[in-house]
Biotite code that builds the C-alpha atoms (Angstrom):
import biotite.structure as struc

atoms = struc.array([
    struc.Atom([115.148, -107.366, 191.239], chain_id="A", res_id=1, res_name="MET", atom_name="CA", element="C"),
    struc.Atom([117.117, -110.728, 190.049], chain_id="A", res_id=2, res_name="GLY", atom_name="CA", element="C"),
    struc.Atom([114.027, -111.943, 187.805], chain_id="A", res_id=3, res_name="PHE", atom_name="CA", element="C"),
    struc.Atom([115.796, -112.738, 184.746], chain_id="A", res_id=4, res_name="GLU", atom_name="CA", element="C"),
    struc.Atom([116.252, -116.295, 186.098], chain_id="A", res_id=5, res_name="LYS", atom_name="CA", element="C"),
    struc.Atom([114.088, -117.912, 188.224], chain_id="A", res_id=6, res_name="LEU", atom_name="CA", element="C"),
    struc.Atom([115.997, -120.102, 190.650], chain_id="A", res_id=7, res_name="SER", atom_name="CA", element="C"),
    struc.Atom([114.574, -119.859, 193.784], chain_id="A", res_id=8, res_name="ASN", atom_name="CA", element="C"),
    struc.Atom([111.943, -118.335, 196.135], chain_id="A", res_id=9, res_name="ILE", atom_name="CA", element="C"),
    struc.Atom([111.443, -117.977, 199.862], chain_id="A", res_id=10, res_name="ILE", atom_name="CA", element="C"),
    struc.Atom([108.298, -117.141, 201.793], chain_id="A", res_id=11, res_name="GLU", atom_name="CA", element="C"),
    struc.Atom([107.935, -115.902, 205.134], chain_id="A", res_id=12, res_name="VAL", atom_name="CA", element="C"),
    struc.Atom([104.414, -116.558, 206.666], chain_id="A", res_id=13, res_name="GLU", atom_name="CA", element="C"),
    struc.Atom([103.152, -114.211, 209.053], chain_id="A", res_id=14, res_name="LEU", atom_name="CA", element="C"),
    struc.Atom([100.058, -114.349, 211.391], chain_id="A", res_id=15, res_name="SER", atom_name="CA", element="C"),
    struc.Atom([98.946, -110.887, 213.056], chain_id="A", res_id=16, res_name="PHE", atom_name="CA", element="C"),
    struc.Atom([96.766, -110.858, 215.971], chain_id="A", res_id=17, res_name="LYS", atom_name="CA", element="C"),
    struc.Atom([95.172, -107.232, 216.773], chain_id="A", res_id=18, res_name="THR", atom_name="CA", element="C"),
    struc.Atom([96.733, -105.932, 220.529], chain_id="A", res_id=19, res_name="LEU", atom_name="CA", element="C"),
    struc.Atom([94.056, -103.239, 220.316], chain_id="A", res_id=20, res_name="SER", atom_name="CA", element="C"),
    struc.Atom([91.569, -101.745, 217.398], chain_id="A", res_id=21, res_name="SER", atom_name="CA", element="C"),
    struc.Atom([92.824, -101.488, 213.732], chain_id="A", res_id=22, res_name="LEU", atom_name="CA", element="C"),
    struc.Atom([91.600, -98.666, 211.192], chain_id="A", res_id=23, res_name="SER", atom_name="CA", element="C"),
    struc.Atom([93.513, -99.014, 207.959], chain_id="A", res_id=24, res_name="ILE", atom_name="CA", element="C"),
    struc.Atom([91.586, -97.052, 206.300], chain_id="A", res_id=25, res_name="GLN", atom_name="CA", element="C"),
    struc.Atom([89.683, -96.807, 202.101], chain_id="A", res_id=26, res_name="ALA", atom_name="CA", element="C"),
    struc.Atom([88.690, -93.560, 201.988], chain_id="A", res_id=27, res_name="GLY", atom_name="CA", element="C"),
    struc.Atom([85.732, -92.173, 200.849], chain_id="A", res_id=28, res_name="ASP", atom_name="CA", element="C"),
    struc.Atom([82.899, -95.238, 199.985], chain_id="A", res_id=29, res_name="GLN", atom_name="CA", element="C"),
    struc.Atom([79.707, -95.447, 198.879], chain_id="A", res_id=30, res_name="PRO", atom_name="CA", element="C"),
    struc.Atom([77.444, -97.038, 201.216], chain_id="A", res_id=31, res_name="GLN", atom_name="CA", element="C"),
    struc.Atom([78.911, -96.980, 204.309], chain_id="A", res_id=32, res_name="THR", atom_name="CA", element="C"),
    struc.Atom([78.189, -94.722, 207.472], chain_id="A", res_id=33, res_name="VAL", atom_name="CA", element="C"),
    struc.Atom([81.319, -94.716, 208.500], chain_id="A", res_id=34, res_name="ALA", atom_name="CA", element="C"),
    struc.Atom([83.036, -91.584, 207.604], chain_id="A", res_id=35, res_name="GLU", atom_name="CA", element="C"),
    struc.Atom([86.225, -93.116, 207.974], chain_id="A", res_id=36, res_name="SER", atom_name="CA", element="C"),
    struc.Atom([85.383, -97.135, 206.601], chain_id="A", res_id=37, res_name="PRO", atom_name="CA", element="C"),
    struc.Atom([88.415, -100.013, 206.581], chain_id="A", res_id=38, res_name="ILE", atom_name="CA", element="C"),
    struc.Atom([89.563, -101.578, 203.723], chain_id="A", res_id=39, res_name="ILE", atom_name="CA", element="C"),
    struc.Atom([87.624, -105.013, 202.724], chain_id="A", res_id=40, res_name="LYS", atom_name="CA", element="C"),
    struc.Atom([87.921, -107.490, 200.349], chain_id="A", res_id=41, res_name="LEU", atom_name="CA", element="C"),
    struc.Atom([85.208, -109.796, 199.676], chain_id="A", res_id=42, res_name="GLY", atom_name="CA", element="C"),
    struc.Atom([82.752, -107.645, 202.199], chain_id="A", res_id=43, res_name="GLY", atom_name="CA", element="C"),
    struc.Atom([86.102, -108.625, 204.888], chain_id="A", res_id=44, res_name="GLU", atom_name="CA", element="C"),
    struc.Atom([88.798, -106.947, 206.490], chain_id="A", res_id=45, res_name="PRO", atom_name="CA", element="C"),
    struc.Atom([92.345, -107.198, 205.755], chain_id="A", res_id=46, res_name="ILE", atom_name="CA", element="C"),
    struc.Atom([95.770, -105.858, 206.153], chain_id="A", res_id=47, res_name="ILE", atom_name="CA", element="C"),
    struc.Atom([96.662, -104.502, 202.323], chain_id="A", res_id=48, res_name="PRO", atom_name="CA", element="C"),
    struc.Atom([100.088, -105.980, 201.441], chain_id="A", res_id=49, res_name="GLY", atom_name="CA", element="C"),
    struc.Atom([100.727, -102.202, 200.196], chain_id="A", res_id=50, res_name="SER", atom_name="CA", element="C"),
    struc.Atom([99.856, -101.270, 204.206], chain_id="A", res_id=51, res_name="SER", atom_name="CA", element="C"),
    struc.Atom([102.591, -103.902, 205.238], chain_id="A", res_id=52, res_name="LEU", atom_name="CA", element="C"),
    struc.Atom([105.046, -103.097, 202.616], chain_id="A", res_id=53, res_name="LYS", atom_name="CA", element="C"),
    struc.Atom([104.884, -99.909, 203.668], chain_id="A", res_id=54, res_name="GLY", atom_name="CA", element="C"),
    struc.Atom([105.071, -99.963, 207.093], chain_id="A", res_id=55, res_name="ALA", atom_name="CA", element="C"),
    struc.Atom([108.168, -102.579, 207.033], chain_id="A", res_id=56, res_name="LEU", atom_name="CA", element="C"),
    struc.Atom([110.068, -99.805, 204.740], chain_id="A", res_id=57, res_name="ARG", atom_name="CA", element="C"),
    struc.Atom([109.733, -97.193, 206.973], chain_id="A", res_id=58, res_name="SER", atom_name="CA", element="C"),
    struc.Atom([110.635, -99.227, 210.000], chain_id="A", res_id=59, res_name="SER", atom_name="CA", element="C"),
    struc.Atom([113.771, -100.960, 208.087], chain_id="A", res_id=60, res_name="LEU", atom_name="CA", element="C"),
    struc.Atom([114.881, -97.353, 206.647], chain_id="A", res_id=61, res_name="GLU", atom_name="CA", element="C"),
    struc.Atom([114.891, -96.236, 210.389], chain_id="A", res_id=62, res_name="GLY", atom_name="CA", element="C"),
    struc.Atom([117.095, -99.292, 211.257], chain_id="A", res_id=63, res_name="LEU", atom_name="CA", element="C"),
    struc.Atom([119.551, -98.801, 209.251], chain_id="A", res_id=64, res_name="LEU", atom_name="CA", element="C"),
    struc.Atom([119.247, -95.034, 209.931], chain_id="A", res_id=65, res_name="SER", atom_name="CA", element="C"),
    struc.Atom([119.997, -95.924, 212.908], chain_id="A", res_id=66, res_name="ALA", atom_name="CA", element="C"),
    struc.Atom([123.109, -98.061, 212.646], chain_id="A", res_id=67, res_name="LYS", atom_name="CA", element="C"),
    struc.Atom([124.558, -95.199, 210.494], chain_id="A", res_id=68, res_name="GLY", atom_name="CA", element="C"),
    struc.Atom([123.904, -96.753, 206.811], chain_id="A", res_id=69, res_name="LYS", atom_name="CA", element="C"),
    struc.Atom([122.380, -94.081, 204.014], chain_id="A", res_id=70, res_name="GLU", atom_name="CA", element="C"),
    struc.Atom([119.390, -94.832, 202.786], chain_id="A", res_id=71, res_name="VAL", atom_name="CA", element="C"),
    struc.Atom([117.315, -92.644, 200.400], chain_id="A", res_id=72, res_name="CYS", atom_name="CA", element="C"),
    struc.Atom([114.007, -91.481, 200.798], chain_id="A", res_id=73, res_name="VAL", atom_name="CA", element="C"),
    struc.Atom([111.719, -92.893, 198.393], chain_id="A", res_id=74, res_name="PRO", atom_name="CA", element="C"),
    struc.Atom([110.358, -89.893, 196.295], chain_id="A", res_id=75, res_name="LEU", atom_name="CA", element="C"),
    struc.Atom([106.494, -90.340, 197.498], chain_id="A", res_id=76, res_name="ALA", atom_name="CA", element="C"),
    struc.Atom([107.605, -89.790, 200.691], chain_id="A", res_id=77, res_name="ALA", atom_name="CA", element="C"),
    struc.Atom([108.729, -85.976, 200.056], chain_id="A", res_id=78, res_name="ILE", atom_name="CA", element="C"),
    struc.Atom([106.856, -83.919, 200.720], chain_id="A", res_id=79, res_name="PRO", atom_name="CA", element="C"),
    struc.Atom([105.083, -81.757, 197.690], chain_id="A", res_id=80, res_name="LYS", atom_name="CA", element="C"),
    struc.Atom([106.183, -78.432, 198.167], chain_id="A", res_id=81, res_name="GLU", atom_name="CA", element="C"),
    struc.Atom([109.897, -79.515, 198.977], chain_id="A", res_id=82, res_name="HIS", atom_name="CA", element="C"),
    struc.Atom([109.608, -81.715, 195.406], chain_id="A", res_id=83, res_name="ARG", atom_name="CA", element="C"),
    struc.Atom([109.117, -79.126, 193.112], chain_id="A", res_id=84, res_name="ARG", atom_name="CA", element="C"),
    struc.Atom([112.599, -77.411, 193.364], chain_id="A", res_id=85, res_name="GLN", atom_name="CA", element="C"),
    struc.Atom([116.019, -79.558, 192.838], chain_id="A", res_id=86, res_name="GLU", atom_name="CA", element="C"),
    struc.Atom([117.308, -77.652, 195.534], chain_id="A", res_id=87, res_name="GLU", atom_name="CA", element="C"),
    struc.Atom([114.590, -77.518, 198.026], chain_id="A", res_id=88, res_name="ASP", atom_name="CA", element="C"),
    struc.Atom([114.087, -80.936, 197.587], chain_id="A", res_id=89, res_name="ARG", atom_name="CA", element="C"),
    struc.Atom([118.060, -81.650, 198.298], chain_id="A", res_id=90, res_name="LYS", atom_name="CA", element="C"),
    struc.Atom([118.257, -79.769, 201.338], chain_id="A", res_id=91, res_name="LYS", atom_name="CA", element="C"),
    struc.Atom([114.741, -81.389, 202.221], chain_id="A", res_id=92, res_name="TYR", atom_name="CA", element="C"),
    struc.Atom([116.587, -84.416, 202.473], chain_id="A", res_id=93, res_name="VAL", atom_name="CA", element="C"),
    struc.Atom([119.902, -83.638, 203.874], chain_id="A", res_id=94, res_name="LYS", atom_name="CA", element="C"),
    struc.Atom([117.944, -82.285, 206.863], chain_id="A", res_id=95, res_name="GLY", atom_name="CA", element="C"),
    struc.Atom([116.910, -85.662, 207.944], chain_id="A", res_id=96, res_name="ILE", atom_name="CA", element="C"),
    struc.Atom([120.078, -87.403, 207.091], chain_id="A", res_id=97, res_name="GLY", atom_name="CA", element="C"),
    struc.Atom([118.585, -89.075, 204.247], chain_id="A", res_id=98, res_name="ARG", atom_name="CA", element="C"),
    struc.Atom([120.397, -89.402, 200.685], chain_id="A", res_id=99, res_name="LYS", atom_name="CA", element="C"),
    struc.Atom([118.013, -88.390, 197.871], chain_id="A", res_id=100, res_name="GLU", atom_name="CA", element="C"),
    struc.Atom([115.894, -91.590, 196.225], chain_id="A", res_id=101, res_name="PRO", atom_name="CA", element="C"),
    struc.Atom([118.103, -94.004, 194.480], chain_id="A", res_id=102, res_name="CYS", atom_name="CA", element="C"),
    struc.Atom([118.029, -93.911, 190.664], chain_id="A", res_id=103, res_name="ASP", atom_name="CA", element="C"),
    struc.Atom([117.982, -97.496, 189.265], chain_id="A", res_id=104, res_name="PRO", atom_name="CA", element="C"),
    struc.Atom([120.374, -96.668, 186.975], chain_id="A", res_id=105, res_name="ALA", atom_name="CA", element="C"),
    struc.Atom([122.990, -96.835, 189.044], chain_id="A", res_id=106, res_name="ASN", atom_name="CA", element="C"),
    struc.Atom([123.842, -98.328, 192.698], chain_id="A", res_id=107, res_name="THR", atom_name="CA", element="C"),
    struc.Atom([120.474, -98.679, 194.651], chain_id="A", res_id=108, res_name="VAL", atom_name="CA", element="C"),
    struc.Atom([120.667, -98.092, 198.783], chain_id="A", res_id=109, res_name="CYS", atom_name="CA", element="C"),
    struc.Atom([119.985, -101.772, 200.876], chain_id="A", res_id=110, res_name="PRO", atom_name="CA", element="C"),
    struc.Atom([116.920, -100.427, 200.987], chain_id="A", res_id=111, res_name="VAL", atom_name="CA", element="C"),
    struc.Atom([115.778, -99.834, 197.792], chain_id="A", res_id=112, res_name="CYS", atom_name="CA", element="C"),
    struc.Atom([117.168, -103.468, 197.436], chain_id="A", res_id=113, res_name="GLU", atom_name="CA", element="C"),
    struc.Atom([113.825, -105.210, 198.385], chain_id="A", res_id=114, res_name="ILE", atom_name="CA", element="C"),
    struc.Atom([111.370, -102.690, 198.414], chain_id="A", res_id=115, res_name="PHE", atom_name="CA", element="C"),
    struc.Atom([112.080, -101.125, 194.599], chain_id="A", res_id=116, res_name="GLY", atom_name="CA", element="C"),
    struc.Atom([112.038, -98.304, 193.304], chain_id="A", res_id=117, res_name="THR", atom_name="CA", element="C"),
    struc.Atom([110.224, -95.807, 190.740], chain_id="A", res_id=118, res_name="THR", atom_name="CA", element="C"),
    struc.Atom([113.242, -93.139, 190.787], chain_id="A", res_id=119, res_name="GLY", atom_name="CA", element="C"),
    struc.Atom([115.185, -92.183, 186.999], chain_id="A", res_id=120, res_name="GLY", atom_name="CA", element="C"),
    struc.Atom([113.321, -93.226, 184.093], chain_id="A", res_id=121, res_name="ASN", atom_name="CA", element="C"),
    struc.Atom([112.940, -96.808, 184.544], chain_id="A", res_id=122, res_name="LYS", atom_name="CA", element="C"),
    struc.Atom([111.770, -98.234, 187.750], chain_id="A", res_id=123, res_name="GLY", atom_name="CA", element="C"),
    struc.Atom([113.508, -101.587, 189.619], chain_id="A", res_id=124, res_name="LEU", atom_name="CA", element="C"),
    struc.Atom([111.711, -104.336, 190.818], chain_id="A", res_id=125, res_name="SER", atom_name="CA", element="C"),
    struc.Atom([112.253, -104.948, 194.544], chain_id="A", res_id=126, res_name="GLY", atom_name="CA", element="C"),
    struc.Atom([113.099, -108.513, 195.382], chain_id="A", res_id=127, res_name="SER", atom_name="CA", element="C"),
    struc.Atom([109.909, -108.891, 197.893], chain_id="A", res_id=128, res_name="ALA", atom_name="CA", element="C"),
    struc.Atom([106.178, -109.048, 197.159], chain_id="A", res_id=129, res_name="ILE", atom_name="CA", element="C"),
    struc.Atom([103.969, -108.478, 199.865], chain_id="A", res_id=130, res_name="PHE", atom_name="CA", element="C"),
    struc.Atom([100.586, -109.889, 199.592], chain_id="A", res_id=131, res_name="GLN", atom_name="CA", element="C"),
    struc.Atom([97.223, -108.898, 201.183], chain_id="A", res_id=132, res_name="ASP", atom_name="CA", element="C"),
    struc.Atom([97.076, -110.676, 205.041], chain_id="A", res_id=133, res_name="ALA", atom_name="CA", element="C"),
    struc.Atom([93.491, -112.397, 205.554], chain_id="A", res_id=134, res_name="ASN", atom_name="CA", element="C"),
    struc.Atom([91.237, -112.000, 208.521], chain_id="A", res_id=135, res_name="VAL", atom_name="CA", element="C"),
    struc.Atom([90.492, -116.062, 209.969], chain_id="A", res_id=136, res_name="ILE", atom_name="CA", element="C"),
    struc.Atom([86.899, -116.968, 210.957], chain_id="A", res_id=137, res_name="ASN", atom_name="CA", element="C"),
    struc.Atom([85.287, -113.481, 210.678], chain_id="A", res_id=138, res_name="TYR", atom_name="CA", element="C"),
    struc.Atom([82.845, -112.124, 212.052], chain_id="A", res_id=139, res_name="SER", atom_name="CA", element="C"),
    struc.Atom([80.765, -108.819, 211.459], chain_id="A", res_id=140, res_name="PRO", atom_name="CA", element="C"),
    struc.Atom([80.829, -108.392, 215.138], chain_id="A", res_id=141, res_name="GLU", atom_name="CA", element="C"),
    struc.Atom([84.573, -107.866, 215.026], chain_id="A", res_id=142, res_name="GLN", atom_name="CA", element="C"),
    struc.Atom([83.489, -104.586, 213.007], chain_id="A", res_id=143, res_name="LEU", atom_name="CA", element="C"),
    struc.Atom([82.961, -101.742, 215.122], chain_id="A", res_id=144, res_name="LEU", atom_name="CA", element="C"),
    struc.Atom([82.640, -97.600, 214.923], chain_id="A", res_id=145, res_name="GLU", atom_name="CA", element="C"),
    struc.Atom([84.424, -95.187, 217.339], chain_id="A", res_id=146, res_name="ARG", atom_name="CA", element="C"),
    struc.Atom([83.834, -91.472, 217.225], chain_id="A", res_id=147, res_name="SER", atom_name="CA", element="C"),
    struc.Atom([86.509, -89.096, 217.920], chain_id="A", res_id=148, res_name="HIS", atom_name="CA", element="C"),
    struc.Atom([86.325, -85.464, 219.127], chain_id="A", res_id=149, res_name="VAL", atom_name="CA", element="C"),
    struc.Atom([88.278, -82.692, 218.680], chain_id="A", res_id=150, res_name="ALA", atom_name="CA", element="C"),
    struc.Atom([88.618, -80.196, 222.662], chain_id="A", res_id=151, res_name="ILE", atom_name="CA", element="C"),
    struc.Atom([88.828, -76.839, 221.872], chain_id="A", res_id=152, res_name="THR", atom_name="CA", element="C"),
    struc.Atom([92.070, -75.071, 223.420], chain_id="A", res_id=153, res_name="ARG", atom_name="CA", element="C"),
    struc.Atom([89.979, -71.709, 225.538], chain_id="A", res_id=154, res_name="ASP", atom_name="CA", element="C"),
    struc.Atom([87.225, -74.198, 227.021], chain_id="A", res_id=155, res_name="THR", atom_name="CA", element="C"),
    struc.Atom([88.637, -77.970, 226.904], chain_id="A", res_id=156, res_name="HIS", atom_name="CA", element="C"),
    struc.Atom([85.248, -79.217, 225.741], chain_id="A", res_id=157, res_name="SER", atom_name="CA", element="C"),
    struc.Atom([83.898, -80.865, 222.604], chain_id="A", res_id=158, res_name="GLN", atom_name="CA", element="C"),
    struc.Atom([84.546, -78.237, 219.653], chain_id="A", res_id=159, res_name="ALA", atom_name="CA", element="C"),
    struc.Atom([81.306, -78.093, 217.523], chain_id="A", res_id=160, res_name="SER", atom_name="CA", element="C"),
    struc.Atom([80.894, -79.684, 214.446], chain_id="A", res_id=161, res_name="GLY", atom_name="CA", element="C"),
    struc.Atom([84.335, -82.251, 215.252], chain_id="A", res_id=162, res_name="SER", atom_name="CA", element="C"),
    struc.Atom([82.582, -85.918, 215.710], chain_id="A", res_id=163, res_name="LEU", atom_name="CA", element="C"),
    struc.Atom([84.247, -88.354, 213.616], chain_id="A", res_id=164, res_name="MET", atom_name="CA", element="C"),
    struc.Atom([83.520, -91.437, 212.924], chain_id="A", res_id=165, res_name="THR", atom_name="CA", element="C"),
    struc.Atom([86.399, -94.752, 212.174], chain_id="A", res_id=166, res_name="ASN", atom_name="CA", element="C"),
    struc.Atom([85.336, -97.956, 211.330], chain_id="A", res_id=167, res_name="GLU", atom_name="CA", element="C"),
    struc.Atom([88.223, -100.506, 213.360], chain_id="A", res_id=168, res_name="THR", atom_name="CA", element="C"),
    struc.Atom([88.412, -104.145, 213.357], chain_id="A", res_id=169, res_name="ILE", atom_name="CA", element="C"),
    struc.Atom([87.740, -105.330, 217.144], chain_id="A", res_id=170, res_name="ASP", atom_name="CA", element="C"),
    struc.Atom([90.982, -106.028, 219.362], chain_id="A", res_id=171, res_name="LYS", atom_name="CA", element="C"),
    struc.Atom([91.581, -110.434, 219.184], chain_id="A", res_id=172, res_name="GLY", atom_name="CA", element="C"),
    struc.Atom([91.477, -110.091, 215.491], chain_id="A", res_id=173, res_name="SER", atom_name="CA", element="C"),
    struc.Atom([93.463, -112.725, 213.261], chain_id="A", res_id=174, res_name="LYS", atom_name="CA", element="C"),
    struc.Atom([94.920, -112.388, 210.270], chain_id="A", res_id=175, res_name="PHE", atom_name="CA", element="C"),
    struc.Atom([97.621, -114.852, 208.041], chain_id="A", res_id=176, res_name="LYS", atom_name="CA", element="C"),
    struc.Atom([99.651, -113.127, 205.115], chain_id="A", res_id=177, res_name="GLY", atom_name="CA", element="C"),
    struc.Atom([102.657, -114.035, 203.539], chain_id="A", res_id=178, res_name="ILE", atom_name="CA", element="C"),
    struc.Atom([105.662, -112.387, 201.988], chain_id="A", res_id=179, res_name="ILE", atom_name="CA", element="C"),
    struc.Atom([107.739, -113.807, 198.776], chain_id="A", res_id=180, res_name="ARG", atom_name="CA", element="C"),
    struc.Atom([111.333, -113.138, 197.862], chain_id="A", res_id=181, res_name="PHE", atom_name="CA", element="C"),
    struc.Atom([112.442, -114.108, 194.713], chain_id="A", res_id=182, res_name="ILE", atom_name="CA", element="C"),
    struc.Atom([116.060, -114.780, 194.409], chain_id="A", res_id=183, res_name="ASN", atom_name="CA", element="C"),
    struc.Atom([116.484, -112.677, 197.341], chain_id="A", res_id=184, res_name="PRO", atom_name="CA", element="C"),
    struc.Atom([119.728, -112.554, 199.415], chain_id="A", res_id=185, res_name="LYS", atom_name="CA", element="C"),
    struc.Atom([119.823, -114.093, 202.691], chain_id="A", res_id=186, res_name="GLU", atom_name="CA", element="C"),
    struc.Atom([120.308, -110.629, 204.087], chain_id="A", res_id=187, res_name="TRP", atom_name="CA", element="C"),
    struc.Atom([117.244, -109.380, 202.816], chain_id="A", res_id=188, res_name="GLN", atom_name="CA", element="C"),
    struc.Atom([115.289, -111.830, 204.176], chain_id="A", res_id=189, res_name="VAL", atom_name="CA", element="C"),
    struc.Atom([116.714, -111.360, 207.265], chain_id="A", res_id=190, res_name="GLY", atom_name="CA", element="C"),
    struc.Atom([116.133, -107.359, 206.795], chain_id="A", res_id=191, res_name="ALA", atom_name="CA", element="C"),
    struc.Atom([112.447, -107.843, 206.869], chain_id="A", res_id=192, res_name="ILE", atom_name="CA", element="C"),
    struc.Atom([112.351, -109.807, 209.511], chain_id="A", res_id=193, res_name="LEU", atom_name="CA", element="C"),
    struc.Atom([114.267, -107.566, 211.815], chain_id="A", res_id=194, res_name="GLN", atom_name="CA", element="C"),
    struc.Atom([111.641, -104.683, 210.597], chain_id="A", res_id=195, res_name="ALA", atom_name="CA", element="C"),
    struc.Atom([109.200, -107.188, 212.013], chain_id="A", res_id=196, res_name="ILE", atom_name="CA", element="C"),
    struc.Atom([109.864, -106.766, 215.293], chain_id="A", res_id=197, res_name="GLU", atom_name="CA", element="C"),
    struc.Atom([110.360, -102.775, 215.048], chain_id="A", res_id=198, res_name="TRP", atom_name="CA", element="C"),
    struc.Atom([107.046, -102.711, 213.421], chain_id="A", res_id=199, res_name="LEU", atom_name="CA", element="C"),
    struc.Atom([105.206, -104.704, 216.992], chain_id="A", res_id=200, res_name="LYS", atom_name="CA", element="C"),
    struc.Atom([106.852, -101.695, 218.397], chain_id="A", res_id=201, res_name="GLN", atom_name="CA", element="C"),
    struc.Atom([105.528, -98.664, 216.180], chain_id="A", res_id=202, res_name="LEU", atom_name="CA", element="C"),
    struc.Atom([102.102, -100.306, 214.971], chain_id="A", res_id=203, res_name="GLY", atom_name="CA", element="C"),
    struc.Atom([100.519, -99.637, 211.613], chain_id="A", res_id=204, res_name="ILE", atom_name="CA", element="C"),
    struc.Atom([97.308, -98.109, 209.854], chain_id="A", res_id=205, res_name="GLY", atom_name="CA", element="C"),
    struc.Atom([95.606, -94.837, 211.416], chain_id="A", res_id=206, res_name="SER", atom_name="CA", element="C"),
    struc.Atom([95.469, -92.901, 214.545], chain_id="A", res_id=207, res_name="LYS", atom_name="CA", element="C"),
    struc.Atom([98.767, -94.983, 215.702], chain_id="A", res_id=208, res_name="LYS", atom_name="CA", element="C"),
    struc.Atom([98.997, -92.054, 217.904], chain_id="A", res_id=209, res_name="THR", atom_name="CA", element="C"),
    struc.Atom([96.065, -92.828, 219.917], chain_id="A", res_id=210, res_name="ALA", atom_name="CA", element="C"),
    struc.Atom([96.570, -96.826, 220.799], chain_id="A", res_id=211, res_name="GLY", atom_name="CA", element="C"),
    struc.Atom([95.465, -97.903, 217.084], chain_id="A", res_id=212, res_name="TYR", atom_name="CA", element="C"),
    struc.Atom([97.406, -100.174, 214.804], chain_id="A", res_id=213, res_name="GLY", atom_name="CA", element="C"),
    struc.Atom([99.104, -102.846, 217.562], chain_id="A", res_id=214, res_name="GLN", atom_name="CA", element="C"),
    struc.Atom([99.669, -105.987, 216.447], chain_id="A", res_id=215, res_name="LEU", atom_name="CA", element="C"),
    struc.Atom([101.210, -109.475, 217.470], chain_id="A", res_id=216, res_name="GLU", atom_name="CA", element="C"),
    struc.Atom([103.309, -110.369, 214.377], chain_id="A", res_id=217, res_name="ILE", atom_name="CA", element="C"),
    struc.Atom([104.145, -114.049, 214.332], chain_id="A", res_id=218, res_name="THR", atom_name="CA", element="C"),
    struc.Atom([106.891, -115.619, 211.251], chain_id="A", res_id=219, res_name="VAL", atom_name="CA", element="C"),
    struc.Atom([104.858, -118.943, 211.015], chain_id="A", res_id=220, res_name="GLU", atom_name="CA", element="C"),
    struc.Atom([107.201, -120.846, 209.044], chain_id="A", res_id=221, res_name="SER", atom_name="CA", element="C"),
    struc.Atom([109.828, -119.565, 206.563], chain_id="A", res_id=222, res_name="ILE", atom_name="CA", element="C"),
    struc.Atom([110.060, -122.296, 203.344], chain_id="A", res_id=223, res_name="LYS", atom_name="CA", element="C"),
    struc.Atom([112.741, -121.908, 200.821], chain_id="A", res_id=224, res_name="LEU", atom_name="CA", element="C"),
    struc.Atom([111.634, -123.198, 197.136], chain_id="A", res_id=225, res_name="LYS", atom_name="CA", element="C"),
    struc.Atom([114.322, -124.553, 194.447], chain_id="A", res_id=226, res_name="GLU", atom_name="CA", element="C"),
    struc.Atom([114.137, -124.945, 191.229], chain_id="A", res_id=227, res_name="LEU", atom_name="CA", element="C"),
    struc.Atom([115.899, -128.186, 190.516], chain_id="A", res_id=228, res_name="LYS", atom_name="CA", element="C"),
    struc.Atom([115.331, -130.371, 187.160], chain_id="A", res_id=229, res_name="ASP", atom_name="CA", element="C"),
    struc.Atom([112.133, -128.733, 186.540], chain_id="A", res_id=230, res_name="GLY", atom_name="CA", element="C"),
    struc.Atom([110.496, -129.728, 189.901], chain_id="A", res_id=231, res_name="LYS", atom_name="CA", element="C"),
    struc.Atom([110.147, -127.480, 192.967], chain_id="A", res_id=232, res_name="TRP", atom_name="CA", element="C"),
    struc.Atom([111.967, -128.605, 195.935], chain_id="A", res_id=233, res_name="VAL", atom_name="CA", element="C"),
    struc.Atom([110.590, -127.249, 199.115], chain_id="A", res_id=234, res_name="GLU", atom_name="CA", element="C"),
    struc.Atom([112.496, -126.879, 203.056], chain_id="A", res_id=235, res_name="VAL", atom_name="CA", element="C"),
    struc.Atom([112.249, -124.911, 205.721], chain_id="A", res_id=236, res_name="ASP", atom_name="CA", element="C"),
    struc.Atom([114.137, -123.035, 207.268], chain_id="A", res_id=237, res_name="LYS", atom_name="CA", element="C"),
    struc.Atom([115.418, -121.330, 210.352], chain_id="A", res_id=238, res_name="ASN", atom_name="CA", element="C"),
    struc.Atom([115.266, -117.579, 211.339], chain_id="A", res_id=239, res_name="GLU", atom_name="CA", element="C"),
    struc.Atom([118.536, -117.318, 212.458], chain_id="A", res_id=240, res_name="LYS", atom_name="CA", element="C"),
    struc.Atom([120.280, -117.662, 209.253], chain_id="A", res_id=241, res_name="THR", atom_name="CA", element="C"),
    struc.Atom([118.989, -114.947, 207.625], chain_id="A", res_id=242, res_name="PHE", atom_name="CA", element="C"),
    struc.Atom([119.003, -112.172, 210.976], chain_id="A", res_id=243, res_name="ILE", atom_name="CA", element="C"),
    struc.Atom([122.670, -113.415, 211.217], chain_id="A", res_id=244, res_name="ASP", atom_name="CA", element="C"),
    struc.Atom([123.733, -113.070, 207.287], chain_id="A", res_id=245, res_name="ALA", atom_name="CA", element="C"),
    struc.Atom([122.027, -109.438, 208.042], chain_id="A", res_id=246, res_name="PHE", atom_name="CA", element="C"),
    struc.Atom([124.028, -108.699, 211.270], chain_id="A", res_id=247, res_name="VAL", atom_name="CA", element="C"),
    struc.Atom([127.005, -109.585, 209.182], chain_id="A", res_id=248, res_name="ASP", atom_name="CA", element="C"),
    struc.Atom([125.828, -107.152, 206.439], chain_id="A", res_id=249, res_name="LYS", atom_name="CA", element="C"),
    struc.Atom([124.981, -104.689, 209.195], chain_id="A", res_id=250, res_name="LEU", atom_name="CA", element="C"),
    struc.Atom([128.639, -104.626, 210.823], chain_id="A", res_id=251, res_name="ASN", atom_name="CA", element="C"),
    struc.Atom([130.625, -104.266, 207.033], chain_id="A", res_id=252, res_name="LYS", atom_name="CA", element="C"),
    struc.Atom([131.423, -100.588, 206.089], chain_id="A", res_id=253, res_name="ALA", atom_name="CA", element="C"),
    struc.Atom([129.333, -98.624, 203.975], chain_id="A", res_id=254, res_name="GLY", atom_name="CA", element="C"),
])
């Protein structure tokens, strides 16, 4: 969205510190003893940009809905059994207090303006690009294997055959990543900054209800890069400018 003429870029540099075990699973992988290995790049764990994008999108949807703003449900987030029939889909969406998935041929909701949408005949690119967060000063000792079991409801003992091994990265691990905005409106950057505050409370990855995925997230810098006379000019920006713009957006009707 707004990529036709590149005029400015805003980069938000973030640092992450795990406050508990973190498990963002990669699914079935060859040559691993863990049943649920974490995602790695070059043998080192990462916080995938796709996971960060999904968690922040969900957080922003909740934030805006709580403020009475209309936001859609992405088609991929609607259970398959409710997608097949239009009437069933509409009933599901209405039941959770959301609007139908945005069609880029029409006006899209504030969340889709930032994150994009694949609805309609042609997808719409959002203004934000989420890069992977890379681990800092990685050591193999940071990788742990944690086992979990299911408990029977009659004897309250371990259920037979229920042992599950998860690969996790240890508490105290540090990562750095960047969210890049292309030609954004100030409120869009502010929206992500506010969603980050929600993400601190909600966590990221799998097994959050078991205490995994808690993060300390710090905004290290916000840089505005503008193209002037064929050269990029970089200026440091303050969070308050963008958060104030988002609050102003929230206070407007609609």
